[in-house]
N, C-alpha and C positions, 0 to 999 in steps of 0.2 A: 563707146566703141564696142561692137559685137565681139563674141568669142572668136569667130572665124577671122575677123579683121585683126584682132590682137595676135592670133596665132600666125597669120600671114606676115604681120609686121615683125614678129619675133624671128621668123625664119629669114626675112630680108635683113634684119639687123645682124644676125649671125654671119651672113655673107659680107656685110659692110665691115664688121669687126675683123674678118679674115683679110679683107683688102687693106685695112689700116695696119694690121700686124705685119703683113707682107711688105708694106711700104716703109714703115717706121722701124721695124725690128721688134723683137720680143720685149727688150728692156724698156724702150720708150712707150710701147703700147701698154705694158703692165703699169708703168708709172702714172699714165694720164688717162687711159681709156678703159681699163679693166673693170671699173665700177660704174661705167656709164650704162644707162638703161634707156630703151625706147619708150616713149609715152604715147604718142599718137602721130598720125600723118594724115592731115586733111588740108584741102584747098592749096596744095603746093607748098605746104609748110610742115616740116618734120620737127617734132618736139622730143628732146632727149633730156635726161636728168642725171645729175651727179650729186654726191653727198655733201659737198662743201662749196662755199663761195670761192675759195682759193682755186679749186680745180676748174670751176666755171670760168673764172677770170683768166687763168693760164691758157685754157683751151681756146677761148675766144680770141686771145691776143696772138697765140702762136700757131694754132692748128685749125682755124675756122675754115680756110679754103680747102685743106686736105680732107676735113670732115665732110664738107659740102660735096666735093668731087667724088669721094667714095660712096656717099649716099645716093647721088644722082646716077651712078653707075648701076645701082640696083633698083632704085625707085623711079627713075626718069627725072625730068626737069623739076627742080625745086626752087621756089623763090628764096628760101633761106632755111637754115637749121637753127632752131632756137634751143639754147642750152640753159636749163634752169636748175635751181637747187631744190632737191627733194627733202622733205622733212618727215615723211611717213616712215615709221619704224626706226628712226634714228634716235637713240637715247641722248639726252642732253648731258654733256660733261661740263663741270665748272670751267675748265680752261677754254672750252668753246665759247662760253659767254664772255670770258675776259678777253680772248684773243681776237674775236671777230665782232663787229657791229652788224647785227642781222637786221635788215629792213623789216618794218612792221608786217608787211604782207607775206614775209617768208618765215616768221617766227612760229614755232610749234605751240601747241596748247600749253598754258602756264600751269600744268598740274602740280609740279614739284618745285616751282620757282621760289617758294617761300623758304625752302631749306638751303638755298645756295648762299655761299659766302659773298660779301660785297665784291664787285668786280676789281676794285683797286687792290684788295687784299689777295685775291686769287692771282692777279698779275704778279705781285711781288713774290708769292710763294712759287709760282711757276718758273720764273727766271732763276730764283735762288736754288731751287731743287735741281734744275737741269744744268746750270752753269757751274764754273769752277770758282772757288772762294777767292775774293779779292784781298790783297795785302794792304792794310790801312797805312802802312809806312811808305808805300810806293805811290807817291803823288808827284805832281809837277814841282811842288815846293822842295821836295827832297832830291830831285833829279839834278845832277851837276852837269852843266853843259860845257863843251869845248869844241874845238875845230872838228874833232872826229865824230861828234854826234849832233852837231847843231842843226843840220838839215832835217834829220829824223825828229828832233825835238820840236822844231818849228812846224813841221807838217802835222805832228800829233796835236799840237796846240790849236792849229787852224781847225782841225776836225772837231775838237772838243768845244770850240767856241762857235761853231756854225749853227745857224738857226734851224729849227725843225722844218722839214719839207724843202730845205734849200741846201743840199749837200755841197761840199766844196768841189772844185773843178776836177779833182783827182779821186777816182773811186774805182778800184780799191786802193788803199795805201798798203804797200808791201814792204815790211822792214826786215832786213836780214843781217846777220852778224854771227861771229863765233859766240860760244856760250859765255854768259856773265858780263855782257857789255851793255845791257840795259833795255833789251827788247820787251821783256815781260814788264819791266818797270813802266815803260811808256804806255803799254796796253792798260795796265792798272790805273795809271794817271788819267788816261782818257775816260775810263769808266767812272772814276770818282768825280771828275770835273763835269761830265754830262749830267750825272745824277744830281750834282749840286745845283747847276744852273737850269736844268730842264728836267725836274723830277717826273714830269708826265711822260717822258720818252722811255721806251723800253730798251734797256741796254743788257746785252748778254756777253760776258767774258767766259770763254770756254776753250779748253785744250782740244787738239785734234783727237786725242785718245778718248776724251769724254764724249765728243761728237760721235765717234764710232760706237762707243758703248750704248748710247741712246738709240742709235740707228739699229743696232743688232737687237736691242730690246723691242723696238717697234716691229721688226720683222718677226720675232718670236711671238709677239702678242697680236700679230696681224693688224697693226694699227699704224701703218706707214702714212696714211692720210693725216692722222693726228700729228705725227712727226712733222710732216710738211707744213701743216697749218701753224704749228707752234713757231717754226723758224720764219715763216712768212710774216708773222706778226712783229718781228724784231725791228727796231728802228736803227740801232747801232750794234753790229755784230763784230766782236773781237775774238780772233782765233789765234791761239798760241801753239808753238811746236808743230806747225803745219807739216813739217817734213815727216811726221809720224803717220800721216794719213796713208793707209795702205788698202789695196784691194780694188778690183775693177768696179764692183757694185757700189763700194763706199765712195770712191772718187766721182763716179757718175752721179750719185745722189747729191754730193756736195756741189757738183757742177750745176745741177738743176736748182738747188737752193741759192747758190751764188747768183745765177742769172735772174731768178725771180726777185731777189732783193735789189740788185742793181737796176733792173728794169723799173722797179717801184721807187727808185731814187732813195733807197736806204743806204746807209754808210757801212762799209766793210773795211776792217783793218786786220791784216794778217802778219804774223811774225814767224820766221823760220831761220834755220842756220845756214841756208843757201838761197841764192836768187832763183826765181822761177825756172830759168833756163837749165839749172842743174838739178831740178827735182825729177828724178827718173820715174817716180811712182805715179805721176800724173800725166795725162795725155796732152797732145799738142794743142787741142782746143782750150784746155784749162790754162796751159802756160800762156797762150795768146791773150786770154781774158785778163790774167793776172798782170801781164806786162803792159796791158792797155791803161793801167792806172799809173800811180807813182811808185817806183821801186827805189828805195833808199838803203844805203849800207851804213852800218855803224862800224867804224874802224877801231883798231886798238887805240887807247887813249894816248895822247901826246904827253910829254914830260910835264908841262904846266898843269894839265888836267889831272895827272896822277898826283902831283903835289896838292892840288886842291881837294881831291878825294881823300887823301891821307889826312889833311888838315881837318876836314869835316868829321872824319871818323875819330880823330884824336880828341876833338872837342866833345863828342858824344861819350868817349871813354872817360874823359876828365869829369864830366857831369855825374857819371856813375860812381867814380872813385877819385876824389880830388887829390889823393896822395900820389897818383901816377903822373910822372913827369917824363917826357921823351925829348931828348936833345934834338935841336933842328938838324944837326949833322946826321943823326940816325934816320930822321924822316927823309932827308935828301938821299941817303944811301938806299933806302927801301924804294923810293921813287925811281931811282936809276936801275936798281937791280931787278925789280919786278915790273915787267912790261905788259902784263895782262890787264884784265878788267878790274872793276870794283871789288868783286869777290876775292880775287887773288891778292889785291892790295890789302884789303881788310884782314884776310887770313894771315898774310905775312906780318902785319902789325900786331895781330893777336898773338902769334907765335913768339915774337920777340918779347912782348910784354910778359907773357906767361912764363917764358924761360927765365926772365930776370927775376920774377916773383918767386919761382920755385928754387932757383939756384942762389938767390940773394947776391948775385954778381952785379957790378955796375952796368947800367944800361948804356953801352958804348957802341961805336961803329964796329969794333972788333967782335963784340958779342953778336950783333946783328948779322955780320958776315958769317960767323960760325953757324948760327941757327938757320940761316937761309942758304947755306951752301948747296943744297940740292935743288934750288929753284933756278931755272935757266933764265938768262937775260935775253935769250933769242926769241923774238916775237914770232918767228916762223913756226915754232913748235905749236903755238896756239892756233895756227891756221890749219893744221892737219884735221881733216874731217873724216868721219866714217864713210861717207860717200866716196871720198878719194881712195880709201883703202879698198872698198868693194870694187871700184873700177879697175884698180891696178891688179888686184887678185884675180878678177875675172879675165883680164887680158892675159896675164902671165900663165894661168892654168887652163885657159880656154874653156871657162865655165860660165854659163849664163848667170846674170844677176838673179833671175827668178829661181834657178836651182840652188844658189847659195842661200837664199831665204826660205827655201822649201823644206819639207820634212824628209827629203830623200836621204838615204843612208849609204849610198854607194861610196866606195873609198875615193873615187875620182872627185866626189863632191865634198865628203866629210873632211878630208885633209885640208883642202883649200879653205873651207869654212873655219876650221880650227886655227889655221894660220892667220886668217883674217881677224878672228876674235883676239888672238894673242897680240897682233899688231895694234888693234884698237885699244887694248888695255895699256900697251907700252907707249903709244904715240899720242893718245888723246886724254883729256881730263875726264872722260865719261866714266860713270860708275858701272859696275857689273850689270845691274838691272837695265840701265840705259843701253849698254852694248847688246844685251840679250834682245831687247825690243827691236833694235835696229837690224838684228840678224834673224828676222822672221818671227819675233814674238817668243823667243826662248827665255827661260828663267836664269837667274844669276848663277845657279849651281852648274848649269850646262856651260856657261862661259868660263867659270872658275876651273872646271874640269879640262876644258880646251886649253886654257892658258898653262896650266900645270903640265899637261901632256906634251905640248910643244916645247916647253922649257926642258923637260926630261929628255925628249928625243934629240934636241940640239946638242946635248952633252955627249951623245954617242954617235950622232950622225953628222959628219962634217959637211956632207952635201946639203943637208937641210939647213944647217947653220949658215952656209954661204948663200943659200937661196933666200933666207930671211933677211940677211944683210943687204942683198941686192934689192929686195922688195922695199926695204926701208929707204934706200937711196931713191928709188923710183917714186915713192910716195912723197918724199920731201921735195922732189923736183916738180910736183904738180902745181 
């Protein structure tokens, strides 16, 4: 192609790019077309190139007609627009070799191929470095089932036993519950089972916060293509604490990743503390896609399941220290007193045993009642969520959720925000760092300051004290 022809094609392509940007918007254009380049236009055929196979496949699947239409508007009738992968000037990264199988006619010159690690080794390093650590104790064998969690357990097992390339009929699987009821345990169990039965499959267990961390790193290093490529290569994606996913660009990037994996028949499992319809941080498109799979709830354990959990924990304690003996009446008392999840039950049992060991008092029901007197038997308390608090605070003070989570320092925003943090500490089992993250990414010292300030103000301000009491009633009625 002559220099004049190349210049003319470049000018036409700039106009085509403007048409695509106007039709798709800046975000979609930047995600999929910003790195597309024109190669040649001959005999009614326009050839363009992109840096990765993932981009080529995605554009051909989702944007082929839009690209053809925009190109014909500037170049006249075209038989087709051919999208190919360019290799000139693109350095080979080890994860590129591991995450993609490049056809022979598209491979770059093998100048430095001898220094690369074996693909299987690179694959393992890539997922372990990007993912969150798995807990070796959280397997299907150690998960105790009952009426409250049987459906979630069965769905998780079905996914873990599915054959490669043949995902189960529900995708994604969305598991939601209050804290400590077994969501993370099931995600770990799926990961361990898939790795055991199908070691060739690429499994990634990752929290929403870690997903955001890697995406921000990709933006800073200007390597969002590498970020997309990595997640496109995953066979089973397990995302925990999905409710922490924040930010428009972040949720949009996850939406693209989600769509590409589902379209490629890869399996996705998501865990959160609320169902998709109650996740305000994501848009309606994402909610709709999540609700298109299987949404299951893990409820608070029933009495029989609480007894079984305590029996299992007591067996483990006895294995560590055979001298520990707990009367069945004490176990029954704890099962009836503590109506939370496995963490609360284990914590209650540990408190009773520790108190008996330190005080040398007989391990009786009376001792258990005294030690656990501050633990409520009301399961509704375990149902209070920070999202409920944010909604009630926003309605009561007429403050938008975005302002409560923002860095704004106006008094009309700061006081409701501090009241919300105080209520979150009082009504939920969340830690100070967790509350800070839910209130716009603040640190634990900010939350502690807010809690102490509201406590001090309530001592001298009767109106605020009555207001807080009203808010508590409103939140408990959610």
